[in-house]
C-alpha positions as CSV (number, residue, x, y, z in Angstrom):
1,M,-57.2,21.5,-20.7
2,I,-55.8,17.9,-21.5
3,F,-53.1,19.5,-23.6
4,E,-52.1,22.0,-20.9
5,M,-51.8,18.9,-18.5
6,G,-49.6,17.2,-21.0
7,I,-47.4,20.2,-21.2
8,L,-47.0,20.5,-17.3
9,S,-46.3,16.8,-17.2
10,A,-43.6,17.3,-19.9
11,R,-42.0,20.4,-17.8
12,K,-42.1,18.2,-14.6
13,V,-40.2,15.3,-16.5
14,G,-37.7,17.6,-18.1
15,A,-37.2,19.4,-14.6
16,L,-36.7,16.0,-12.8
17,L,-34.1,14.9,-15.6
18,A,-32.2,18.2,-15.2
19,V,-32.0,17.8,-11.5
20,F,-30.8,14.2,-12.0
21,W,-28.0,15.1,-14.3
22,I,-26.7,18.1,-12.3
23,G,-26.7,15.8,-9.3
24,T,-24.7,13.3,-11.2
25,L,-22.3,15.8,-12.5
26,C,-22.0,17.4,-8.9
27,Y,-21.0,13.8,-7.4
28,I,-18.4,13.3,-10.1
29,W,-16.8,16.7,-10.1
30,L,-17.3,17.6,-6.3
31,P,-16.8,14.6,-4.6
32,D,-15.6,16.1,-1.3
33,H,-19.1,17.9,-1.1
34,I,-21.5,15.3,-1.8
35,P,-22.3,12.3,0.5
36,D,-20.7,9.0,-0.7
37,F,-24.2,7.0,-1.0
38,L,-22.4,4.1,-3.0
39,N,-19.5,3.8,-0.8
40,L,-17.3,4.6,-3.7
41,R,-15.4,7.5,-2.6
42,T,-12.1,8.4,-4.2
43,K,-10.0,11.5,-3.6
44,S,-7.4,12.4,-6.1
45,E,-5.2,15.3,-5.2
46,P,-2.3,15.8,-8.1
47,K,-1.5,19.1,-5.8
48,K,1.7,19.9,-7.3
49,S,0.3,19.3,-10.8
50,D,-2.9,21.3,-10.5
51,K,-1.6,24.3,-11.8
52,S,1.7,23.0,-13.2
53,S,-0.1,20.3,-15.1
54,Y,-2.5,22.7,-16.8
55,D,0.5,24.9,-17.6
56,M,2.3,21.8,-19.3
57,R,-0.7,21.1,-21.2
58,S,-0.9,24.7,-22.5
59,H,2.6,24.4,-23.2
60,L,2.6,20.9,-24.8
61,A,-0.5,21.9,-27.1
62,N,1.4,25.1,-28.4
63,T,4.7,23.0,-29.3
64,T,4.0,19.3,-29.8
65,S,1.1,17.0,-29.1
66,L,-0.9,16.3,-25.8
67,S,0.3,12.6,-26.1
68,N,3.6,14.0,-25.0
69,F,2.1,14.9,-21.6
70,D,0.5,11.6,-21.2
71,D,4.1,10.2,-21.7
72,V,5.5,12.5,-19.0
73,H,2.8,11.4,-16.6
74,K,3.8,7.9,-17.2
75,Q,7.4,8.8,-16.1
76,A,6.1,9.1,-12.7
77,L,7.0,6.5,-10.1
78,H,3.8,4.8,-8.8
79,V,4.0,4.1,-5.0
80,C,1.1,2.1,-3.3
81,I,0.7,2.5,0.4
82,T,-2.0,1.3,2.8
83,S,-2.8,2.0,6.3
84,D,-5.6,2.0,8.9
85,E,-6.4,4.4,11.7
86,K,-3.8,3.0,14.2
87,T,-0.7,3.2,11.9
88,L,-1.5,6.2,9.8
89,G,1.5,8.3,11.0
90,G,3.6,5.7,9.6
91,M,2.2,6.3,6.2
92,I,2.9,10.0,6.5
93,A,6.6,9.5,7.7
94,L,6.9,6.9,4.7
95,I,5.6,9.7,2.2
96,N,7.8,12.2,3.5
97,S,10.8,10.0,3.4
98,I,10.3,9.1,-0.3
99,I,9.9,12.8,-1.5
100,S,12.8,14.0,0.5
101,N,15.3,11.5,-1.2
102,T,14.2,11.6,-4.7
103,K,14.2,14.2,-7.5
104,S,12.0,11.9,-9.6
105,P,8.1,12.6,-9.9
106,V,6.2,10.3,-7.6
107,K,2.5,9.4,-8.0
108,F,1.2,7.9,-4.5
109,H,-1.8,5.7,-4.4
110,L,-3.1,5.7,-0.8
111,V,-5.6,3.2,0.6
112,V,-7.2,3.6,4.3
113,D,-10.0,2.8,6.2
114,E,-13.2,4.9,5.6
115,N,-13.1,6.6,8.8
116,S,-9.6,7.7,8.1
117,M,-10.3,9.5,4.7
118,D,-10.7,12.9,5.9
119,H,-8.0,12.4,8.7
120,V,-5.4,11.7,6.0
121,S,-6.5,14.3,3.6
122,I,-6.2,17.3,6.3
123,W,-2.9,15.7,7.7
124,I,-1.6,16.0,4.0
125,K,-3.2,19.4,2.9
126,T,-1.9,21.2,6.2
127,S,1.7,19.9,5.8
128,K,4.8,20.2,3.7
129,L,3.3,17.1,1.6
130,K,0.5,19.4,0.3
131,N,2.0,19.5,-3.2
132,I,2.3,15.6,-3.5
133,D,0.6,14.1,-6.5
134,Y,-1.7,11.4,-4.9
135,E,-5.2,9.5,-4.8
136,L,-6.8,8.4,-1.8
137,K,-9.4,5.4,-1.6
138,A,-11.2,3.6,1.2
139,F,-10.8,0.3,1.3
140,P,-14.3,-1.8,1.3
141,A,-13.7,-4.2,4.4
142,K,-16.5,-6.2,2.9
143,W,-13.9,-7.7,0.3
144,V,-12.3,-9.8,3.0
145,D,-15.2,-10.5,5.2
146,G,-15.0,-14.1,6.1
147,R,-11.5,-14.8,4.4
148,I,-9.4,-14.1,7.4
149,K,-8.5,-16.2,10.2
150,I,-5.4,-15.7,12.6
151,R,-4.7,-18.7,14.4
152,G,-1.4,-17.4,16.0
153,G,1.0,-14.8,15.8
154,R,-0.2,-11.1,16.4
155,K,-3.8,-10.4,16.1
156,E,-3.3,-7.1,14.5
157,L,-2.3,-9.2,11.2
158,G,-5.9,-9.8,10.9
159,S,-6.7,-5.8,10.3
160,P,-8.7,-5.7,6.6
161,L,-6.2,-3.1,5.5
162,N,-3.2,-5.8,5.7
163,Y,-4.9,-7.4,3.0
164,A,-5.6,-4.4,0.7
165,R,-2.3,-5.2,-1.1
166,Y,-4.0,-8.3,-2.7
167,Y,-6.5,-5.7,-4.4
168,L,-4.5,-3.1,-5.8
169,P,-5.6,-3.7,-9.6
170,K,-9.0,-3.7,-8.3
171,L,-8.7,-0.6,-6.2
172,F,-6.7,1.2,-8.9
173,P,-8.0,-0.2,-12.2
174,L,-6.6,2.5,-14.4
175,L,-2.9,1.9,-12.9
176,K,-1.4,-0.4,-15.7
177,E,2.0,0.5,-14.8
178,K,5.0,-0.9,-12.7
179,I,4.2,0.0,-9.1
180,I,6.2,-0.3,-5.7
181,F,4.4,-1.4,-2.5
182,I,5.7,-0.5,0.7
183,D,4.3,-1.3,4.3
184,D,3.5,1.9,6.3
185,D,6.2,0.9,9.0
186,C,9.2,1.8,6.8
187,I,11.1,4.8,5.6
188,V,12.9,5.4,2.6
189,Q,16.7,6.5,2.8
190,G,17.6,6.1,-0.8
191,D,16.2,7.3,-4.1
192,I,13.1,5.3,-4.9
193,E,13.8,5.4,-8.6
194,E,16.4,2.8,-8.1
195,L,13.9,0.4,-6.3
196,Y,11.4,1.2,-9.1
197,K,14.0,0.0,-11.7
198,T,14.2,-3.5,-10.3
199,P,14.2,-5.8,-13.1
200,L,11.3,-8.4,-13.5
201,E,12.6,-11.6,-14.9
202,K,10.6,-13.1,-17.7
203,G,7.5,-14.7,-16.6
204,H,7.8,-13.0,-13.1
205,I,5.1,-10.5,-12.1
206,A,6.7,-9.3,-8.8
207,A,10.1,-8.7,-7.1
208,F,10.6,-9.4,-3.4
209,S,13.4,-9.5,-0.7
210,E,14.4,-12.8,-0.2
211,D,15.2,-13.8,3.6
212,C,18.3,-15.7,2.9
213,Q,20.3,-12.7,1.8
214,G,22.7,-10.5,3.6
215,Q,21.8,-8.8,7.0
216,N,18.2,-10.0,6.9
217,K,19.3,-13.8,7.2
218,R,21.6,-13.2,10.0
219,L,19.0,-11.2,12.2
220,S,16.0,-13.2,11.6
221,R,14.8,-15.3,14.5
222,L,13.1,-17.8,12.1
223,N,15.0,-20.4,9.8
224,N,13.9,-18.4,6.7
225,I,12.3,-21.3,5.2
226,Y,8.8,-22.1,4.1
227,A,8.2,-24.5,6.8
228,E,8.0,-21.6,9.2
229,F,4.9,-20.3,7.5
230,L,2.8,-23.2,6.1
231,D,1.5,-26.5,7.4
232,F,3.2,-29.1,5.1
233,K,0.7,-31.8,6.7
234,N,-2.1,-30.0,4.8
235,E,-2.9,-32.0,1.5
236,H,-3.5,-28.8,-0.7
237,I,0.0,-27.6,0.3
238,Q,1.5,-31.0,-0.5
239,Q,-0.3,-30.9,-3.8
240,M,1.7,-27.5,-4.6
241,H,5.0,-29.3,-4.5
242,I,6.6,-26.9,-2.4
243,K,9.9,-27.5,-0.8
244,P,9.7,-27.2,3.0
245,T,13.2,-26.1,3.1
246,A,12.8,-23.4,0.3
247,C,14.0,-19.8,1.0
248,S,11.2,-17.3,2.4
249,F,10.6,-14.0,1.3
250,N,9.1,-11.0,3.0
251,T,5.9,-9.4,1.4
252,G,6.3,-5.9,3.1
253,V,7.8,-4.4,0.1
254,F,7.5,-5.5,-3.7
255,V,7.6,-4.5,-7.0
256,S,4.9,-5.4,-9.5
257,N,3.4,-5.1,-12.7
258,L,-0.3,-4.5,-12.1
259,S,-1.3,-5.3,-15.8
260,D,0.3,-8.6,-15.4
261,W,-1.1,-9.1,-11.8
262,H,-4.8,-8.5,-13.1
263,S,-4.4,-10.7,-16.4
264,Q,-3.0,-13.7,-14.4
265,N,-5.9,-13.4,-11.9
266,I,-3.6,-13.2,-9.0
267,T,-6.2,-11.7,-6.4
268,S,-8.4,-14.5,-7.0
269,Q,-5.5,-17.0,-6.4
270,L,-4.8,-15.0,-3.1
271,E,-8.4,-15.2,-2.3
272,Y,-8.6,-19.0,-2.8
273,W,-5.8,-19.4,-0.2
274,M,-7.5,-17.3,2.4
275,E,-10.8,-18.8,2.2
276,L,-9.5,-22.4,2.3
277,N,-7.6,-21.5,5.6
278,T,-10.7,-20.4,7.3
279,K,-11.9,-24.0,6.6
280,E,-8.8,-25.9,7.3
281,E,-5.2,-25.1,8.7
282,V,-3.1,-24.1,5.9
283,Y,-1.2,-21.4,7.8
284,G,-1.2,-19.6,11.2
285,N,0.1,-21.7,13.8
286,E,3.7,-22.0,12.5
287,R,6.4,-19.7,13.8
288,G,5.9,-17.2,11.0
289,G,2.2,-16.8,11.9
290,G,-0.6,-15.7,9.8
291,G,-1.5,-12.7,8.3
292,S,-1.1,-11.7,4.4
293,Q,2.2,-13.3,4.0
294,P,1.5,-16.9,3.5
295,P,-0.9,-16.7,0.7
296,M,1.7,-14.6,-1.5
297,M,4.3,-17.0,-0.5
298,I,2.3,-19.7,-2.0
299,V,1.1,-18.1,-5.2
300,F,4.5,-16.6,-5.8
301,Y,6.5,-19.6,-4.9
302,N,9.6,-19.9,-7.5
303,K,7.9,-17.0,-9.5
304,F,9.4,-13.8,-8.2
305,S,12.5,-11.7,-8.9
306,R,15.0,-10.5,-6.2
307,I,15.3,-7.0,-4.7
308,D,18.6,-5.6,-3.5
309,P,19.1,-6.4,0.3
310,L,19.6,-2.9,1.1
311,W,16.4,-1.9,-0.4
312,H,14.9,-3.8,2.4
313,V,16.4,-4.0,5.5
314,R,14.0,-5.4,7.9
315,H,13.3,-7.1,11.3
316,L,13.8,-3.7,13.2
317,G,10.6,-4.3,14.8
318,A,11.3,-7.7,16.0
319,S,12.7,-6.6,19.4
320,A,13.3,-3.2,21.5
321,G,17.0,-4.0,21.6
322,T,19.4,-2.7,18.4
323,S,20.0,-5.2,15.8
324,Y,22.2,-3.2,13.7
325,S,24.9,-0.7,14.0
326,K,24.2,2.8,13.4
327,S,26.6,3.2,10.6
328,F,24.7,0.2,8.7
329,V,21.4,1.8,9.4
330,K,22.2,4.9,7.8
331,K,23.6,3.3,4.6
332,A,20.4,1.0,4.3
333,K,18.2,2.5,1.6
334,L,14.9,1.1,3.0
335,L,14.1,0.4,6.6
336,H,11.5,-1.9,7.9
337,W,10.1,-2.0,11.4
338,N,8.3,-5.3,10.8
339,G,7.4,-6.9,14.2
340,P,5.3,-5.8,17.3
341,F,8.0,-3.1,18.1
342,K,6.9,0.0,15.8
343,P,8.7,3.2,15.5
344,W,6.3,5.4,16.8
345,G,6.0,3.1,19.9
346,R,7.1,3.4,23.3
347,T,10.3,1.1,22.8
348,A,11.7,0.9,19.3
349,Q,15.0,0.5,17.9
350,H,16.8,3.3,15.5
351,S,13.5,5.4,16.1
352,D,15.4,8.7,15.7
353,L,15.8,7.8,12.0
354,W,12.1,7.4,11.7
355,E,11.3,10.6,13.6
356,K,13.3,12.5,11.1
357,Y,10.5,12.2,8.7
358,F,7.5,12.3,10.9
359,I,4.9,15.0,10.7
360,P,2.9,15.7,13.6
361,D,-0.9,15.1,13.4
362,P,-2.8,18.4,13.2
363,S,-5.8,16.8,14.8
364,G,-3.7,15.3,17.5
365,H,-5.2,11.8,17.3
366,F,-2.0,10.0,16.1
367,K,0.8,10.4,18.9
368,V,4.3,9.0,19.1
369,V,5.0,7.4,22.4
370,R,8.2,7.2,23.8
371,R,9.5,5.9,26.9
372,T,10.3,8.4,29.8
373,T,13.0,8.2,32.1
374,G,12.9,8.5,35.8
375,L,14.1,11.4,37.8
């Protein structure tokens, strides 16, 4: 009797272990069909390469070695975009503009809020973007809890997704290559490979577009200097020996090496200034406002390379009035509607160029608003 009970107990344990391992494998292999109890959901959709990657692997296995396939994959241009539920249409238009103007393979690394995961997936899968190679992650807002304080400027700059750019190595730990980060209120009109090849000088982790070059200097309403963004009365800023008259740069578009970003603990450095700003005024009341830009300006002071000015033509969202001529914006390789007047809003300059790449939301939740004319 005792022997029979032992056999039954062993069978029960074996059955429980089998269920556990089957459940674990389903969670890994079938993420879209299993609840994400651990809040670690990642969706990876290398659509274009689902079949082609398999065929390529088969071909390479018969000709050379599989390591060659990995080399081919590494040749992809890695583009990171973050967006929340209020700006998802911008992410879609940006993706479309990139694939419409390059022949190079692009891997998109997309970050959204938890509630927008399915929304974006459906939008991509039911449109011309269904064959793009991408991975989609939800940004854990708890990473920035208690670290954001917007004293002045636009309150929307306090959105957790605005700070997701700080955490790219943590969000994509396997991504060690060079990346391009682009704000979701941009469109690309040139071949993105040209921007991707922006050289990083020795000792530099990132490249930004400086505010003292070309058209960006002429049209900015600021003086394009650090004093517009930081409080130089703060003793911690004084200890950094930053020149108040140093030229500022915009963090809405940058090229970076994520391996170096990780090894030099850039994320921790950015978090330090965020947390300090919640306790004392480091930035926020200056004309440049708060948001995610000031900490990056501090951390990368005198430690960044320069992007070609035509690869970051900005201030299109600074006012409803036209800032650039039509001929100039058509020649620009990247347009950025930074500021309150977004290209999907009621009043925005050169919105026709943005609409060229916008793909309507199949769910109808994201709508482009346009000013109507009276009869």
